[in-house]
N, CA, C and O atoms as a GROMACS GRO file, in nm:
protein
  556
    1UNK      N    1  -5.756  -9.121   6.426
    1UNK     CA    2  -5.699  -8.990   6.450
    1UNK      C    3  -5.553  -8.992   6.409
    1UNK      O    4  -5.481  -9.087   6.439
    2UNK      N    5  -5.508  -8.887   6.340
    2UNK     CA    6  -5.368  -8.879   6.296
    2UNK      C    7  -5.282  -8.832   6.411
    2UNK      O    8  -5.321  -8.743   6.486
    3UNK      N    9  -5.162  -8.891   6.425
    3UNK     CA   10  -5.072  -8.842   6.528
    3UNK      C   11  -4.988  -8.728   6.472
    3UNK      O   12  -4.995  -8.697   6.353
    4UNK      N   13  -4.908  -8.664   6.559
    4UNK     CA   14  -4.833  -8.545   6.519
    4UNK      C   15  -4.731  -8.576   6.410
    4UNK      O   16  -4.704  -8.490   6.326
    5UNK      N   17  -4.674  -8.696   6.408
    5UNK     CA   18  -4.576  -8.731   6.304
    5UNK      C   19  -4.644  -8.737   6.168
    5UNK      O   20  -4.587  -8.695   6.067
    6UNK      N   21  -4.769  -8.790   6.166
    6UNK     CA   22  -4.842  -8.795   6.039
    6UNK      C   23  -4.876  -8.655   5.990
    6UNK      O   24  -4.877  -8.629   5.870
    7UNK      N   25  -4.905  -8.566   6.083
    7UNK     CA   26  -4.944  -8.430   6.046
    7UNK      C   27  -4.823  -8.345   6.011
    7UNK      O   28  -4.839  -8.231   5.966
    8UNK      N   29  -4.702  -8.397   6.031
    8UNK     CA   30  -4.582  -8.321   5.999
    8UNK      C   31  -4.539  -8.227   6.109
    8UNK      O   32  -4.452  -8.142   6.088
    9UNK      N   33  -4.598  -8.240   6.227
    9UNK     CA   34  -4.562  -8.156   6.340
    9UNK      C   35  -4.494  -8.242   6.446
    9UNK      O   36  -4.522  -8.361   6.458
   10UNK      N   37  -4.405  -8.182   6.522
   10UNK     CA   38  -4.328  -8.256   6.622
   10UNK      C   39  -4.416  -8.298   6.740
   10UNK      O   40  -4.392  -8.403   6.799
   11UNK      N   41  -4.515  -8.219   6.775
   11UNK     CA   42  -4.603  -8.250   6.888
   11UNK      C   43  -4.740  -8.192   6.860
   11UNK      O   44  -4.753  -8.095   6.785
   12UNK      N   45  -4.843  -8.250   6.921
   12UNK     CA   46  -4.978  -8.200   6.897
   12UNK      C   47  -5.015  -8.087   6.992
   12UNK      O   48  -5.103  -8.006   6.961
   13UNK      N   49  -4.949  -8.080   7.108
   13UNK     CA   50  -4.974  -7.972   7.204
   13UNK      C   51  -4.841  -7.926   7.262
   13UNK      O   52  -4.740  -7.995   7.250
   14UNK      N   53  -4.842  -7.812   7.326
   14UNK     CA   54  -4.723  -7.763   7.394
   14UNK      C   55  -4.635  -7.676   7.307
   14UNK      O   56  -4.672  -7.641   7.194
   15UNK      N   57  -4.518  -7.639   7.360
   15UNK     CA   58  -4.431  -7.545   7.290
   15UNK      C   59  -4.374  -7.598   7.159
   15UNK      O   60  -4.332  -7.519   7.074
   16UNK      N   61  -4.373  -7.728   7.140
   16UNK     CA   62  -4.319  -7.786   7.016
   16UNK      C   63  -4.426  -7.807   6.909
   16UNK      O   64  -4.395  -7.848   6.798
   17UNK      N   65  -4.550  -7.778   6.943
   17UNK     CA   66  -4.662  -7.807   6.852
   17UNK      C   67  -4.652  -7.733   6.719
   17UNK      O   68  -4.695  -7.787   6.617
   18UNK      N   69  -4.600  -7.615   6.718
   18UNK     CA   70  -4.594  -7.537   6.594
   18UNK      C   71  -4.469  -7.559   6.512
   18UNK      O   72  -4.450  -7.492   6.411
   19UNK      N   73  -4.385  -7.652   6.554
   19UNK     CA   74  -4.258  -7.674   6.484
   19UNK      C   75  -4.268  -7.800   6.398
   19UNK      O   76  -4.294  -7.908   6.451
   20UNK      N   77  -4.246  -7.787   6.269
   20UNK     CA   78  -4.251  -7.906   6.183
   20UNK      C   79  -4.145  -8.008   6.224
   20UNK      O   80  -4.036  -7.972   6.268
   21UNK      N   81  -4.177  -8.134   6.211
   21UNK     CA   82  -4.088  -8.243   6.249
   21UNK      C   83  -3.951  -8.227   6.184
   21UNK      O   84  -3.849  -8.250   6.249
   22UNK      N   85  -3.947  -8.189   6.059
   22UNK     CA   86  -3.819  -8.178   5.988
   22UNK      C   87  -3.732  -8.064   6.040
   22UNK      O   88  -3.614  -8.057   6.005
   23UNK      N   89  -3.787  -7.975   6.121
   23UNK     CA   90  -3.709  -7.865   6.179
   23UNK      C   91  -3.660  -7.894   6.320
   23UNK      O   92  -3.572  -7.825   6.369
   24UNK      N   93  -3.716  -7.996   6.385
   24UNK     CA   94  -3.687  -8.019   6.526
   24UNK      C   95  -3.540  -8.047   6.555
   24UNK      O   96  -3.488  -7.998   6.655
   25UNK      N   97  -3.473  -8.123   6.472
   25UNK     CA   98  -3.333  -8.153   6.497
   25UNK      C   99  -3.251  -8.024   6.498
   25UNK      O  100  -3.166  -8.004   6.584
   26UNK      N  101  -3.278  -7.937   6.402
   26UNK     CA  102  -3.204  -7.811   6.394
   26UNK      C  103  -3.240  -7.720   6.512
   26UNK      O  104  -3.152  -7.654   6.568
   27UNK      N  105  -3.366  -7.716   6.550
   27UNK     CA  106  -3.409  -7.636   6.665
   27UNK      C  107  -3.337  -7.684   6.790
   27UNK      O  108  -3.291  -7.601   6.870
   28UNK      N  109  -3.325  -7.814   6.810
   28UNK     CA  110  -3.252  -7.868   6.925
   28UNK      C  111  -3.105  -7.827   6.921
   28UNK      O  112  -3.047  -7.796   7.024
   29UNK      N  113  -3.045  -7.827   6.802
   29UNK     CA  114  -2.905  -7.784   6.789
   29UNK      C  115  -2.889  -7.638   6.828
   29UNK      O  116  -2.794  -7.602   6.898
   30UNK      N  117  -2.980  -7.553   6.783
   30UNK     CA  118  -2.974  -7.411   6.816
   30UNK      C  119  -2.992  -7.391   6.967
   30UNK      O  120  -2.919  -7.312   7.029
   31UNK      N  121  -3.087  -7.461   7.026
   31UNK     CA  122  -3.109  -7.450   7.171
   31UNK      C  123  -2.987  -7.498   7.249
   31UNK      O  124  -2.952  -7.441   7.352
   32UNK      N  125  -2.925  -7.603   7.199
   32UNK     CA  126  -2.803  -7.652   7.262
   32UNK      C  127  -2.693  -7.546   7.257
   32UNK      O  128  -2.621  -7.526   7.355
   33UNK      N  129  -2.680  -7.479   7.144
   33UNK     CA  130  -2.577  -7.376   7.127
   33UNK      C  131  -2.604  -7.256   7.215
   33UNK      O  132  -2.516  -7.214   7.291
   34UNK      N  133  -2.725  -7.199   7.208
   34UNK     CA  134  -2.751  -7.076   7.283
   34UNK      C  135  -2.774  -7.104   7.431
   34UNK      O  136  -2.762  -7.014   7.514
   35UNK      N  137  -2.807  -7.229   7.466
   35UNK     CA  138  -2.828  -7.265   7.604
   35UNK      C  139  -2.701  -7.307   7.676
   35UNK      O  140  -2.703  -7.332   7.797
   36UNK      N  141  -2.592  -7.315   7.603
   36UNK     CA  142  -2.464  -7.352   7.663
   36UNK      C  143  -2.421  -7.242   7.760
   36UNK      O  144  -2.438  -7.124   7.731
   37UNK      N  145  -2.366  -7.281   7.875
   37UNK     CA  146  -2.329  -7.182   7.976
   37UNK      C  147  -2.232  -7.078   7.925
   37UNK      O  148  -2.245  -6.960   7.956
   38UNK      N  149  -2.133  -7.120   7.846
   38UNK     CA  150  -2.034  -7.024   7.797
   38UNK      C  151  -2.095  -6.931   7.693
   38UNK      O  152  -2.064  -6.812   7.691
   39UNK      N  153  -2.182  -6.984   7.607
   39UNK     CA  154  -2.248  -6.898   7.508
   39UNK      C  155  -2.330  -6.791   7.576
   39UNK      O  156  -2.327  -6.674   7.536
   40UNK      N  157  -2.404  -6.830   7.679
   40UNK     CA  158  -2.488  -6.733   7.750
   40UNK      C  159  -2.403  -6.624   7.814
   40UNK      O  160  -2.438  -6.506   7.808
   41UNK      N  161  -2.292  -6.663   7.875
   41UNK     CA  162  -2.207  -6.563   7.940
   41UNK      C  163  -2.141  -6.471   7.837
   41UNK      O  164  -2.129  -6.351   7.861
   42UNK      N  165  -2.099  -6.524   7.723
   42UNK     CA  166  -2.041  -6.440   7.618
   42UNK      C  167  -2.145  -6.341   7.568
   42UNK      O  168  -2.114  -6.223   7.552
   43UNK      N  169  -2.267  -6.387   7.542
   43UNK     CA  170  -2.373  -6.299   7.494
   43UNK      C  171  -2.401  -6.190   7.597
   43UNK      O  172  -2.421  -6.074   7.561
   44UNK      N  173  -2.403  -6.225   7.725
   44UNK     CA  174  -2.428  -6.125   7.830
   44UNK      C  175  -2.318  -6.020   7.834
   44UNK      O  176  -2.346  -5.901   7.845
   45UNK      N  177  -2.193  -6.062   7.824
   45UNK     CA  178  -2.080  -5.969   7.831
   45UNK      C  179  -2.076  -5.878   7.709
   45UNK      O  180  -2.045  -5.759   7.721
   46UNK      N  181  -2.106  -5.932   7.592
   46UNK     CA  182  -2.095  -5.853   7.469
   46UNK      C  183  -2.202  -5.744   7.455
   46UNK      O  184  -2.191  -5.659   7.367
   47UNK      N  185  -2.302  -5.745   7.538
   47UNK     CA  186  -2.405  -5.642   7.530
   47UNK      C  187  -2.347  -5.503   7.551
   47UNK      O  188  -2.401  -5.405   7.501
   48UNK      N  189  -2.238  -5.494   7.625
   48UNK     CA  190  -2.180  -5.363   7.653
   48UNK      C  191  -2.107  -5.303   7.533
   48UNK      O  192  -2.061  -5.189   7.539
   49UNK      N  193  -2.096  -5.378   7.424
   49UNK     CA  194  -2.034  -5.326   7.303
   49UNK      C  195  -1.916  -5.411   7.259
   49UNK      O  196  -1.885  -5.512   7.322
   50UNK      N  197  -1.851  -5.370   7.150
   50UNK     CA  198  -1.737  -5.448   7.099
   50UNK      C  199  -1.632  -5.470   7.208
   50UNK      O  200  -1.596  -5.379   7.283
   51UNK      N  201  -1.585  -5.593   7.214
   51UNK     CA  202  -1.493  -5.632   7.321
   51UNK      C  203  -1.380  -5.715   7.264
   51UNK      O  204  -1.401  -5.800   7.178
   52UNK      N  205  -1.260  -5.690   7.312
   52UNK     CA  206  -1.144  -5.768   7.269
   52UNK      C  207  -1.143  -5.903   7.340
   52UNK      O  208  -1.201  -5.919   7.447
   53UNK      N  209  -1.075  -5.997   7.278
   53UNK     CA  210  -1.068  -6.134   7.328
   53UNK      C  211  -1.022  -6.138   7.474
   53UNK      O  212  -1.086  -6.202   7.557
   54UNK      N  213  -0.912  -6.071   7.504
   54UNK     CA  214  -0.857  -6.077   7.640
   54UNK      C  215  -0.954  -6.015   7.742
   54UNK      O  216  -0.960  -6.059   7.857
   55UNK      N  217  -1.026  -5.913   7.700
   55UNK     CA  218  -1.125  -5.853   7.790
   55UNK      C  219  -1.241  -5.949   7.816
   55UNK      O  220  -1.293  -5.957   7.927
   56UNK      N  221  -1.281  -6.022   7.712
   56UNK     CA  222  -1.384  -6.124   7.729
   56UNK      C  223  -1.338  -6.229   7.829
   56UNK      O  224  -1.413  -6.268   7.919
   57UNK      N  225  -1.216  -6.274   7.813
   57UNK     CA  226  -1.162  -6.378   7.901
   57UNK      C  227  -1.158  -6.329   8.046
   57UNK      O  228  -1.185  -6.406   8.139
   58UNK      N  229  -1.126  -6.203   8.066
   58UNK     CA  230  -1.122  -6.147   8.201
   58UNK      C  231  -1.262  -6.135   8.262
   58UNK      O  232  -1.279  -6.150   8.383
   59UNK      N  233  -1.360  -6.108   8.178
   59UNK     CA  234  -1.496  -6.086   8.228
   59UNK      C  235  -1.576  -6.214   8.247
   59UNK      O  236  -1.686  -6.210   8.302
   60UNK      N  237  -1.522  -6.327   8.201
   60UNK     CA  238  -1.591  -6.455   8.215
   60UNK      C  239  -1.502  -6.549   8.296
   60UNK      O  240  -1.425  -6.626   8.239
   61UNK      N  241  -1.511  -6.542   8.427
   61UNK     CA  242  -1.425  -6.624   8.512
   61UNK      C  243  -1.443  -6.773   8.483
   61UNK      O  244  -1.555  -6.822   8.469
   62UNK      N  245  -1.331  -6.843   8.475
   62UNK     CA  246  -1.335  -6.988   8.459
   62UNK      C  247  -1.331  -7.039   8.316
   62UNK      O  248  -1.312  -7.158   8.294
   63UNK      N  249  -1.348  -6.951   8.218
   63UNK     CA  250  -1.346  -6.997   8.079
   63UNK      C  251  -1.201  -7.011   8.033
   63UNK      O  252  -1.119  -6.922   8.055
   64UNK      N  253  -1.172  -7.123   7.970
   64UNK     CA  254  -1.036  -7.144   7.919
   64UNK      C  255  -1.022  -7.075   7.783
   64UNK      O  256  -1.121  -7.040   7.719
   65UNK      N  257  -0.899  -7.057   7.742
   65UNK     CA  258  -0.873  -6.995   7.612
   65UNK      C  259  -0.934  -7.080   7.501
   65UNK      O  260  -0.995  -7.028   7.407
   66UNK      N  261  -0.917  -7.211   7.512
   66UNK     CA  262  -0.970  -7.302   7.410
   66UNK      C  263  -1.123  -7.292   7.403
   66UNK      O  264  -1.179  -7.287   7.293
   67UNK      N  265  -1.190  -7.289   7.519
   67UNK     CA  266  -1.336  -7.284   7.521
   67UNK      C  267  -1.388  -7.150   7.472
   67UNK      O  268  -1.489  -7.145   7.402
   68UNK      N  269  -1.320  -7.041   7.506
   68UNK     CA  270  -1.362  -6.910   7.458
   68UNK      C  271  -1.348  -6.902   7.307
   68UNK      O  272  -1.438  -6.853   7.239
   69UNK      N  273  -1.237  -6.951   7.254
   69UNK     CA  274  -1.216  -6.951   7.109
   69UNK      C  275  -1.325  -7.032   7.039
   69UNK      O  276  -1.382  -6.989   6.939
   70UNK      N  277  -1.352  -7.150   7.092
   70UNK     CA  278  -1.454  -7.239   7.033
   70UNK      C  279  -1.592  -7.175   7.039
   70UNK      O  280  -1.667  -7.178   6.941
   71UNK      N  281  -1.626  -7.117   7.154
   71UNK     CA  282  -1.757  -7.055   7.171
   71UNK      C  283  -1.775  -6.937   7.077
   71UNK      O  284  -1.880  -6.923   7.014
   72UNK      N  285  -1.674  -6.851   7.068
   72UNK     CA  286  -1.682  -6.736   6.977
   72UNK      C  287  -1.696  -6.781   6.832
   72UNK      O  288  -1.773  -6.722   6.756
   73UNK      N  289  -1.622  -6.883   6.794
   73UNK     CA  290  -1.629  -6.934   6.657
   73UNK      C  291  -1.770  -6.985   6.626
   73UNK      O  292  -1.826  -6.956   6.520
   74UNK      N  293  -1.827  -7.062   6.718
   74UNK     CA  294  -1.961  -7.118   6.697
   74UNK      C  295  -2.068  -7.008   6.693
   74UNK      O  296  -2.158  -7.012   6.609
   75UNK      N  297  -2.058  -6.912   6.783
   75UNK     CA  298  -2.155  -6.802   6.783
   75UNK      C  299  -2.144  -6.718   6.657
   75UNK      O  300  -2.245  -6.670   6.606
   76UNK      N  301  -2.023  -6.701   6.606
   76UNK     CA  302  -2.004  -6.627   6.481
   76UNK      C  303  -2.060  -6.706   6.363
   76UNK      O  304  -2.122  -6.648   6.273
   77UNK      N  305  -2.041  -6.838   6.362
   77UNK     CA  306  -2.094  -6.922   6.254
   77UNK      C  307  -2.246  -6.912   6.248
   77UNK      O  308  -2.304  -6.916   6.139
   78UNK      N  309  -2.311  -6.899   6.364
   78UNK     CA  310  -2.457  -6.890   6.368
   78UNK      C  311  -2.507  -6.747   6.346
   78UNK      O  312  -2.628  -6.724   6.341
   79UNK      N  313  -2.416  -6.651   6.333
   79UNK     CA  314  -2.456  -6.513   6.309
   79UNK      C  315  -2.500  -6.440   6.434
   79UNK      O  316  -2.567  -6.337   6.426
   80UNK      N  317  -2.463  -6.493   6.551
   80UNK     CA  318  -2.502  -6.428   6.677
   80UNK      C  319  -2.398  -6.327   6.722
   80UNK      O  320  -2.430  -6.232   6.794
   81UNK      N  321  -2.273  -6.348   6.681
   81UNK     CA  322  -2.161  -6.262   6.718
   81UNK      C  323  -2.086  -6.223   6.591
   81UNK      O  324  -2.072  -6.304   6.499
   82UNK      N  325  -2.039  -6.101   6.586
   82UNK     CA  326  -1.956  -6.058   6.474
   82UNK      C  327  -1.811  -6.047   6.520
   82UNK      O  328  -1.783  -6.016   6.636
   83UNK      N  329  -1.721  -6.073   6.429
   83UNK     CA  330  -1.577  -6.066   6.458
   83UNK      C  331  -1.517  -5.964   6.360
   83UNK      O  332  -1.534  -5.976   6.239
   84UNK      N  333  -1.449  -5.865   6.414
   84UNK     CA  334  -1.386  -5.762   6.330
   84UNK      C  335  -1.237  -5.761   6.359
   84UNK      O  336  -1.194  -5.736   6.472
   85UNK      N  337  -1.158  -5.788   6.255
   85UNK     CA  338  -1.011  -5.785   6.267
   85UNK      C  339  -0.962  -5.655   6.206
   85UNK      O  340  -0.999  -5.620   6.094
   86UNK      N  341  -0.879  -5.583   6.280
   86UNK     CA  342  -0.824  -5.457   6.233
   86UNK      C  343  -0.680  -5.479   6.187
   86UNK      O  344  -0.602  -5.548   6.253
   87UNK      N  345  -0.646  -5.420   6.073
   87UNK     CA  346  -0.511  -5.434   6.017
   87UNK      C  347  -0.417  -5.338   6.088
   87UNK      O  348  -0.382  -5.232   6.036
   88UNK      N  349  -0.378  -5.376   6.207
   88UNK     CA  350  -0.288  -5.295   6.289
   88UNK      C  351  -0.174  -5.383   6.338
   88UNK      O  352  -0.179  -5.506   6.330
   89UNK      N  353  -0.072  -5.318   6.388
   89UNK     CA  354   0.038  -5.390   6.450
   89UNK      C  355   0.046  -5.342   6.595
   89UNK      O  356   0.072  -5.224   6.618
   90UNK      N  357   0.026  -5.428   6.692
   90UNK     CA  358  -0.014  -5.569   6.679
   90UNK      C  359  -0.160  -5.579   6.633
   90UNK      O  360  -0.238  -5.485   6.649
   91UNK      N  361  -0.196  -5.694   6.577
   91UNK     CA  362  -0.334  -5.711   6.528
   91UNK      C  363  -0.435  -5.696   6.642
   91UNK      O  364  -0.410  -5.734   6.756
   92UNK      N  365  -0.549  -5.640   6.608
   92UNK     CA  366  -0.656  -5.620   6.706
   92UNK      C  367  -0.783  -5.683   6.651
   92UNK      O  368  -0.820  -5.660   6.536
   93UNK      N  369  -0.848  -5.763   6.734
   93UNK     CA  370  -0.974  -5.827   6.696
   93UNK      C  371  -1.078  -5.794   6.803
   93UNK      O  372  -1.051  -5.802   6.922
   94UNK      N  373  -1.196  -5.756   6.758
   94UNK     CA  374  -1.305  -5.726   6.850
   94UNK      C  375  -1.426  -5.812   6.816
   94UNK      O  376  -1.451  -5.845   6.700
   95UNK      N  377  -1.498  -5.847   6.917
   95UNK     CA  378  -1.621  -5.925   6.903
   95UNK      C  379  -1.736  -5.840   6.952
   95UNK      O  380  -1.724  -5.765   7.048
   96UNK      N  381  -1.849  -5.853   6.884
   96UNK     CA  382  -1.969  -5.778   6.921
   96UNK      C  383  -2.092  -5.864   6.895
   96UNK      O  384  -2.087  -5.958   6.816
   97UNK      N  385  -2.200  -5.830   6.961
   97UNK     CA  386  -2.325  -5.899   6.932
   97UNK      C  387  -2.375  -5.856   6.796
   97UNK      O  388  -2.384  -5.736   6.768
   98UNK      N  389  -2.408  -5.951   6.713
   98UNK     CA  390  -2.474  -5.923   6.586
   98UNK      C  391  -2.622  -5.897   6.619
   98UNK      O  392  -2.667  -5.932   6.728
   99UNK      N  393  -2.696  -5.836   6.528
   99UNK     CA  394  -2.839  -5.811   6.557
   99UNK      C  395  -2.914  -5.937   6.601
   99UNK      O  396  -2.999  -5.930   6.691
  100UNK      N  397  -2.885  -6.048   6.540
  100UNK     CA  398  -2.951  -6.174   6.579
  100UNK      C  399  -2.919  -6.210   6.723
  100UNK      O  400  -3.007  -6.255   6.796
  101UNK      N  401  -2.795  -6.193   6.765
  101UNK     CA  402  -2.755  -6.221   6.903
  101UNK      C  403  -2.812  -6.120   7.001
  101UNK      O  404  -2.839  -6.153   7.116
  102UNK      N  405  -2.829  -5.998   6.955
  102UNK     CA  406  -2.887  -5.895   7.041
  102UNK      C  407  -3.026  -5.930   7.088
  102UNK      O  408  -3.067  -5.893   7.198
  103UNK      N  409  -3.100  -6.002   7.004
  103UNK     CA  410  -3.234  -6.045   7.041
  103UNK      C  411  -3.235  -6.146   7.155
  103UNK      O  412  -3.338  -6.164   7.220
  104UNK      N  413  -3.123  -6.211   7.179
  104UNK     CA  414  -3.113  -6.308   7.288
  104UNK      C  415  -3.071  -6.246   7.419
  104UNK      O  416  -3.090  -6.305   7.525
  105UNK      N  417  -3.014  -6.127   7.414
  105UNK     CA  418  -2.952  -6.069   7.533
  105UNK      C  419  -3.045  -6.061   7.653
  105UNK      O  420  -3.006  -6.104   7.762
  106UNK      N  421  -3.166  -6.008   7.637
  106UNK     CA  422  -3.256  -5.994   7.751
  106UNK      C  423  -3.292  -6.129   7.812
  106UNK      O  424  -3.300  -6.142   7.934
  107UNK      N  425  -3.313  -6.228   7.726
  107UNK     CA  426  -3.346  -6.363   7.774
  107UNK      C  427  -3.229  -6.419   7.853
  107UNK      O  428  -3.248  -6.476   7.961
  108UNK      N  429  -3.109  -6.404   7.800
  108UNK     CA  430  -2.988  -6.456   7.866
  108UNK      C  431  -2.968  -6.387   8.001
  108UNK      O  432  -2.939  -6.453   8.100
  109UNK      N  433  -2.981  -6.255   8.005
  109UNK     CA  434  -2.964  -6.182   8.130
  109UNK      C  435  -3.065  -6.227   8.235
  109UNK      O  436  -3.032  -6.237   8.353
  110UNK      N  437  -3.189  -6.253   8.192
  110UNK     CA  438  -3.290  -6.301   8.285
  110UNK      C  439  -3.252  -6.438   8.341
  110UNK      O  440  -3.268  -6.462   8.461
  111UNK      N  441  -3.203  -6.527   8.256
  111UNK     CA  442  -3.162  -6.660   8.302
  111UNK      C  443  -3.045  -6.651   8.400
  111UNK      O  444  -3.044  -6.718   8.504
  112UNK      N  445  -2.947  -6.570   8.367
  112UNK     CA  446  -2.832  -6.553   8.455
  112UNK      C  447  -2.876  -6.492   8.588
  112UNK      O  448  -2.833  -6.536   8.695
  113UNK      N  449  -2.962  -6.392   8.582
  113UNK     CA  450  -3.014  -6.329   8.704
  113UNK      C  451  -3.093  -6.427   8.789
  113UNK      O  452  -3.080  -6.428   8.911
  114UNK      N  453  -3.176  -6.509   8.724
  114UNK     CA  454  -3.253  -6.610   8.797
  114UNK      C  455  -3.159  -6.707   8.868
  114UNK      O  456  -3.180  -6.740   8.985
  115UNK      N  457  -3.056  -6.754   8.798
  115UNK     CA  458  -2.960  -6.848   8.858
  115UNK      C  459  -2.889  -6.783   8.977
  115UNK      O  460  -2.869  -6.848   9.080
  116UNK      N  461  -2.852  -6.657   8.964
  116UNK     CA  462  -2.785  -6.587   9.075
  116UNK      C  463  -2.881  -6.565   9.192
  116UNK      O  464  -2.842  -6.582   9.308
  117UNK      N  465  -3.005  -6.528   9.162
  117UNK     CA  466  -3.103  -6.502   9.268
  117UNK      C  467  -3.137  -6.628   9.347
  117UNK      O  468  -3.166  -6.620   9.467
  118UNK      N  469  -3.134  -6.743   9.283
  118UNK     CA  470  -3.174  -6.868   9.347
  118UNK      C  471  -3.056  -6.958   9.384
  118UNK      O  472  -3.072  -7.076   9.415
  119UNK      N  473  -2.936  -6.899   9.380
  119UNK     CA  474  -2.814  -6.973   9.409
  119UNK      C  475  -2.821  -7.048   9.542
  119UNK      O  476  -2.797  -7.169   9.546
  120UNK      N  477  -2.854  -6.978   9.649
  120UNK     CA  478  -2.855  -7.039   9.782
  120UNK      C  479  -2.958  -7.152   9.792
  120UNK      O  480  -2.930  -7.258   9.848
  121UNK      N  481  -3.076  -7.128   9.737
  121UNK     CA  482  -3.183  -7.228   9.743
  121UNK      C  483  -3.145  -7.354   9.664
  121UNK      O  484  -3.168  -7.466   9.711
  122UNK      N  485  -3.089  -7.336   9.548
  122UNK     CA  486  -3.049  -7.451   9.466
  122UNK      C  487  -2.934  -7.526   9.531
  122UNK      O  488  -2.933  -7.649   9.533
  123UNK      N  489  -2.838  -7.452   9.585
  123UNK     CA  490  -2.725  -7.516   9.654
  123UNK      C  491  -2.775  -7.599   9.772
  123UNK      O  492  -2.727  -7.711   9.794
  124UNK      N  493  -2.871  -7.545   9.849
  124UNK     CA  494  -2.926  -7.619   9.963
  124UNK      C  495  -2.999  -7.745   9.915
  124UNK      O  496  -2.986  -7.851   9.976
  125UNK      N  497  -3.075  -7.734   9.807
  125UNK     CA  498  -3.145  -7.852   9.754
  125UNK      C  499  -3.047  -7.958   9.708
  125UNK      O  500  -3.068  -8.077   9.732
  126UNK      N  501  -2.940  -7.917   9.642
  126UNK     CA  502  -2.839  -8.013   9.599
  126UNK      C  503  -2.772  -8.080   9.717
  126UNK      O  504  -2.745  -8.200   9.716
  127UNK      N  505  -2.746  -8.001   9.820
  127UNK     CA  506  -2.683  -8.056   9.939
  127UNK      C  507  -2.772  -8.160  10.003
  127UNK      O  508  -2.724  -8.266  10.044
  128UNK      N  509  -2.902  -8.131  10.013
  128UNK     CA  510  -2.997  -8.227  10.070
  128UNK      C  511  -3.005  -8.353   9.984
  128UNK      O  512  -3.015  -8.463  10.037
  129UNK      N  513  -3.000  -8.337   9.854
  129UNK     CA  514  -3.009  -8.452   9.764
  129UNK      C  515  -2.884  -8.540   9.775
  129UNK      O  516  -2.892  -8.662   9.757
  130UNK      N  517  -2.770  -8.478   9.804
  130UNK     CA  518  -2.644  -8.554   9.817
  130UNK      C  519  -2.629  -8.621   9.952
  130UNK      O  520  -2.547  -8.712   9.967
  131UNK      N  521  -2.707  -8.578  10.051
  131UNK     CA  522  -2.697  -8.634  10.185
  131UNK      C  523  -2.789  -8.754  10.195
  131UNK      O  524  -2.910  -8.742  10.176
  132UNK      N  525  -2.732  -8.870  10.226
  132UNK     CA  526  -2.817  -8.988  10.238
  132UNK      C  527  -2.912  -8.974  10.357
  132UNK      O  528  -2.872  -8.928  10.464
  133UNK      N  529  -3.036  -9.014  10.336
  133UNK     CA  530  -3.132  -9.008  10.445
  133UNK      C  531  -3.116  -9.132  10.531
  133UNK      O  532  -3.098  -9.243  10.479
  134UNK      N  533  -3.122  -9.114  10.661
  134UNK     CA  534  -3.108  -9.232  10.747
  134UNK      C  535  -3.225  -9.326  10.724
  134UNK      O  536  -3.340  -9.283  10.712
  135UNK      N  537  -3.195  -9.454  10.717
  135UNK     CA  538  -3.301  -9.551  10.695
  135UNK      C  539  -3.375  -9.576  10.827
  135UNK      O  540  -3.316  -9.572  10.935
  136UNK      N  541  -3.500  -9.599  10.815
  136UNK     CA  542  -3.584  -9.626  10.933
  136UNK      C  543  -3.545  -9.761  10.991
  136UNK      O  544  -3.512  -9.854  10.918
  137UNK      N  545  -3.548  -9.771  11.123
  137UNK     CA  546  -3.514  -9.900  11.184
  137UNK      C  547  -3.613 -10.007  11.141
  137UNK      O  548  -3.733  -9.982  11.130
  138UNK      N  549  -3.562 -10.124  11.119
  138UNK     CA  550  -3.648 -10.234  11.077
  138UNK      C  551  -3.714 -10.297  11.198
  138UNK      O  552  -3.651 -10.312  11.303
  139UNK      N  553  -3.841 -10.335  11.184
  139UNK     CA  554  -3.912 -10.398  11.298
  139UNK      C  555  -3.861 -10.537  11.325
  139UNK      O  556  -3.910 -10.604  11.417
   0.00000   0.00000   0.00000
C-alpha cells in the first residue's frame, strides 16, 4: 500500500488529506500568519471600514507600535489588507480589509467570540493546572 507521501498528499485522512505535500509548508505559513493574535484582531477591527493607524492602535489594546506596523505590513504583503496613502499635509494613511481578508472576517469574529465566551472556564482550567495537587500520603 502506498503511503500519503508516495501519493503526493500530506495525509491520507483528515483535514490535510486534500493538500499536496508540496503545498503544506506554505499552508502552515498562511495559518501561522492569519492565526496570529494580532492579525486576527486587526482583521476584526478593519471590518468596520477604512481605519487610520492611530485608530487601529486605540482599538487593539496592548499592541505596540512596532507590532502593529509589522502586522499591517505582513497582512498587506499577503493581500489581506490594503494600504492607501493620501497626498495630504499632514500625510494620511488608511488601512482596509482587502476582498481576500474580508473572507476571513466571520471566522476571526467567531474565534474571538469563542475565546471571550469561554474566558472564565479557560482561566479556571489554567489555574487548576498551575496549582500543584497534594501528593497522597505514603504508606
